[in-house]
N, C-alpha and C positions, 0 to 999 in steps of 0.2 A: 849354437852349445848341446855337445855328444857327453854322453853318462857309459859310459861299462857297467855291461850288467854278466851274471855269471848265471850259469845253470847248470845244476848236475841232472839230465836224466836215464833214470832210476832204471829203463824197458829197458833202453843203448848201452844206458854206459859209456856215453860220450861226455866229453863237456864243449858244447855251447858258447860261445863270446858272441853277444851281439852290440851293434852300437845301435842306439838307439838318438836322435836326434830331436828338441825340446825348439820345437818355432815360441817367438816369442806374443803375446799376448796380447791384439789387437786395439788394448790401451796402452802397453809398451810406444803407438807410434802416433809421437806428437809431430803437430804442422804449427805451424811457424799462423800467430797473429801479424806481424808484420816483415816484408822484406828489407833489405838493401838494395840502395837505389842503385840499381839494375837488373835486375831478379825480379823473379815474381810466378807466384803456381804455390800451393796448399803445402809445398817444403822446401818454397824457393827458389830452385833447380833450371828453374828455365832464367831464361837471359834476354831480357826487354828486344827486343826489338831496333835496329843502329839512327831507325828515320824518327827514334820519338826522344821529343823536347823536349835536353835533360836526363834525359837515361832514368825519363822516372816514366812504368810504370801502371794500370791496375793490379794487383795484386790477385784479380778473382781470373782475368779474361790476356792480363797485357792490353789491354788496349790503354792507347796513348795521345798526348798531344804533336802531332805532327812534324818534323823540322822543316823547313823549304825542298822538294819535291820531295817528297812524300806523300804518300796517300794509304786508305781504305783505315781498317779500324785496327791493329795490331801495327799503321806505317812500319811494313813493309815492302808496300810495293812503289816503284821508283814514276814518278809524272810525266810526262813526254817530253821528250826533250823543245818542243815547238810552244811547250806553255811561253805566258806572259812571262817574266824571271822568274821560272821556273816553279808559279804554285799552282799549285789542283787544284778541286774542289775534295774532297772525302771520297765520291766515285771515278776520279780522277780526268774527271774534263777542268777543260780549261781555254779560259781567253787565248786566241791564238797569236803570236805568230804574223807575220807578213809573209805569206805565201804558204802560208795552209787551215787546212780546216776541219773538220770533222767534231767528235766527242771527241777524242783526245787530238785534232789537229794532226790528224795521222797520215790526211792526205793531202797533196802537193798542185796548190794552185796550179793554173794551162801556166805552159814557159811564157807568156806576154801580159799576164794579171804581174798586174802589182800587187792588189790586192781580193779575195775575193770570198762569197761565205758557200761560196756550195761549186762544184766542179762543171757546175756550167751557165753561172754568169760570176763577170768579170765586176766594183765595184768601184774598182778605179785604175786608170789606164797611168801606166807612165812616158812621157813627152813624144810625142808622133805618134801616142795610132790610138785605135777607136774599136768602138762594136765591141757585142757582146763580151764578143773575148779575147777582144785587148786585137784582136789577127787583122785589122785593117791599114793601114801606114795612112799617114795626110803628114804634107810637106808645110809643116807652120816654121818652118827656118826653126829647129828646136824648140817654139814653143809648145802651151795645151791646143789641143781644140775640141769642140764638142765632142762630147764619147756613143750622143748616136745619132749627129748626123754627117758628124768629117769636119765643120766647118771652123777656121784659125778662129779663133778670137784675138783679137786685134785687141777692145781694152775689153778685157773680160771677167762678163759679166760671176759675183758670187756664186756658189750655193743657195737654194732658195731655206740652206739648214742655218748659211751664219753671218753673220754680219760683223765686219768689216772683213776682203783676206784682202789678201795680201797681188803681186801684181800677175803672179806663175800660180792663180788660184789656187793656193792655199787658205785657210782658215784659218786668221787669226783668235775668232770668240766665240761660241757654238752654238744653237738656241743648250735651251733644257735639257739633257737627258742624252746627246748626242757629244759624240769627242773621234778625233782621227784628224789631217786632211781636208777632205770634204764633209765631213764632220755628219760623217754618211754611214756611221757606228756607233752602235747603243748604247749609252750605261750599263751594269747589272743593275737588274730593278729593283736588288737590297741596295743598291747605290742612295744614299739621303740625299736627297738637290744637288743630282748628277755628277763631272767627275772632272778629271786636269786630262786635258785637250789631247795631247801626245800619245796620253799611253792607255789612258777607263780605269785610270786606279781611282778609285770615290775619296770622296774629300772628307767624310762622315758615312761609316753601316747605320742600315735603320736597326734596330731595340732585334738580340735572334740574333745576329747578322757581325762577317767579319772579316779579314784578311785586307791585303793591299783594294781588291775587287769585291769585299763582304762574298766571295759568295764558302763563303763555308759556312757555318750553320753552329751557331753556340752550341755548345754542346748542353748535352741535354737532364743533366744535376746542374748544369746553372738554373737560379732563377729568374721568377718573370723581367728582371730589369736586362738581360742575355747578361754581354759579354761583351768588357775594351776591343779597339778594336786588329790585338794581340795572341787576341782570342780569349784571355781571363776572363776569367767568370768574376759581376761582378760585386757575388754572391750565390755561395749554391743554396737550389732549394731546397737540401731539409741538412743536417746537422750529425748525422751521419759517414758520412761525406769532406773528401778533406781533396788538397792538391788549387794548382793554380786553371785547371779547370776542374775541379771537384768530379774528378774522377777514379776516386785514394780510400779508399773504403777505410771507418776507420775502426782499432783495436776492437773486439768482444769485448775486452780489458777493463777500456774507457766505460765510465758510470753514464747510464743509458744508449751506450753507445755514441756515446758523440765525441770530438775530435775540435784540438786549435784548424780554423781552416788554412791554413800557409806550413805548418808542423805537422802538426797529426798528434799531436804532446795528449793525450788527455785537460783535459780542462779547471785550472784552483786556481788563480787571481785573474783581476784586471787585465788586461795589456797595459801600462807606462802611460801612451797616451787618451785609453780611455778614461771618461772622466765618471758614467757610470757603467756597468757590461750588466748580460743575463753571465748568474752562473752557471749557470748546465751546459751553455757552449761556448761561453768566454769570448761573444760578441760584442765590442759592441752597443751602447746603445747613445751611449751621446758623448764625443768629443773632447778632452780639454781643451783644444785649437781650431777656428773655425776656418780653423784654414786645413784642416784633415779631410780628410775623410775613409772610408771602410770600415766590413770589420771587425777590423783589428786596432779602425787610425790609420793606419798604414804609411798610406799617400796622403802627397799632397793638392790640393787644389790648385790645376792652371791658371799661372801667374795672367791671362789671360781675364779673371775671373774681378766683376769688382771686385776689392778690399780683397783677391784671392778666396775668397768665398764661395762655398759650395753647402748643395748638401750631402749630407752627412754620409749618405746609403752609396750611391751616385755616380758621386766627384759631377751631374751639369748644376755650371754656372746656376744663379738666381739671376744677376745681370751681369756682361759683360762691360771690358775697359772702355774707351770711345780708340777704334779703330779695328774692334774691334767681333765676330758673329758665330755662328755653331755652338747647342747642344753646352758646346766645354772652352767657347772663347776660344779658340785657338788656329777657325782662324782669316788672317786676316781682310780687310774692307778693304777697294780698291785702290788702286795708285792717284786714279782721276774723280776721288767722293772725300769733297770738302772736311775741312775737322769736324762738322760735323759726326759726322762717322757713316754708319749702313744702317740697315735693318735686322736685328737681331735673327729675325727665321730666315734670309731670300741675302742678304752679304749685298740687297739691292741701298745704292745711293741719294740719303736723304739730298746728301742736294751737288752739285759736279764743284772744284778746283773752281775753273772757272768753265767763258765759255767758248770757247773753246770745242769741248768735246760734248759729245753727249751723248742717251742713253740708261737703262736701267744700272749698267758700271762705270759709263758716265769715260768708255773706254773710243770710245768712235771718234775718232775727226768729226770734225761741219767743213762744212763741205765750200774747198776755196774760190765757187763763187757767188759766199755769203760776203757782204761790207765789213773787213775786220777779219776776216775768219770765223766768226760768232754768232751763232745758236740757241734757237731753245733747245729746253730736256731734249723734245720730238726733231728734234734737228732740224726746225722750223728755223731761215736766214732774223735771225734777232733784229738788225741793223737796216734792210733790204739789201738789193744785190748791187755783183760787180757790173760798170757797164755792160748798157745792150745785154742785163737779162733779167726775169718774171720769174713771177712764181712763187711760189711757198717758200721752196728748197729751192728758186731759183735757179732751175734747169733748163728752164722751154727758154729762145731770146728770140731780143725782136726782130719781126721778121727785115727778109738782105732787103725787099723790093720800100722798106720806108726810110724816104734819103736821111740821110745821115745829121745831126747838129752844132752847132753850136758849143749848149750847151753838159754831154756826156749823151746819155740817150738817146736811139732812134726812137723810142715809146715809150709810156709810161705801163705802170703794174701792171694796166688790165692787155694789154699788150699793144696802144692802138698807137698811130702815130706820132710821132707831134709837129714832124715835118707834112710835107707835100710830101706823096708815091711819085716814083725813080717812074720813066716816060714810063709808059702801055701798062701797067697797073692803078688802081685806084680801089674804097672803104677806107672805113675807121683803121683799120689793119694792112694797109696794101697789098693787102690774097688775093681781091679781082683785078681779070688780066680782058684791059676793055676793047 
């Protein structure tokens, strides 16, 4: 704004024209209480990063929940191309695809490695190679060889970390906490009770973590209950923030600075699904229906929950339907389990569906040397052994120096020959030379 002023100065008898520009008082400059979606800052003149989920970010600093492929406070940094599923943690670290290693998977394994953890040691060699760097060749006609000695594996012995494994030596079931073809890779420490054998993706996250590999930390503004596996807070740590990740400040115009957890609107009345709510925050204290949960009873309990009822705050099931397990009863029991189902905490079968499999998850076939292929839960043969075999697992053969019989096996269950020994041998088991 400009104002024209004229003064007649008697000493010089000259007319001066002066233009004065008035600056507005600081009280005339207004700041925003809330911004339109996609913007942040005191005057909402900053655009949220393209990496922000749903183009939503905090009004104060632009922080947000990242879309897959982005990281950092404002999700304005891109994850490495060699991160599994293009997902990385808040500092850019991630699980590497095969052939790469390093904090952000920026390093490439030596050409001969199928997988590695650093540049000095391979963890898996391709067929036909062995040695620490898989740089030594073994001639096993296309088969696998021992990674250390190079000896061909005619009858491959499963790696100690897995049972059972395929004919190529790839594991089909890993010990808890491991994954990968050789079960040589460790699940993320924040996985709850293991991870998927092929990708390493966690079945369930420990409280405080989220993401497919549970390598993201729940927002600090989430309550002590943590967040869902997609990063959405179960509840906010206080009533002055809102949003999926509780990272957006409520308007100062709301009473006591509190607002609706999801929309940011100042609380007025209970939500329609609430039977009882806190009038200062709008959060439900009790849901009308037992199959709802959440601060506004906006979620449905998992269908795996018994009678589809759950904790109205966390969504954790009180009990599971038969055949389901886990905190949210969203994991199916092994196909090898009997109709009695499996343990709620571990997923281990209560009983096996039939006697031809064994193990905690009833997924390991009984030995073909067991009579009718039937065995106990620990793998010991149930009905005895096939002809000329003995021991609990029927892996021991009768001595070849026992004479054959007309009734079946050449020896009894202790390995003693039932008939005379062949020439030049003596003893109960015919193992002593004359």
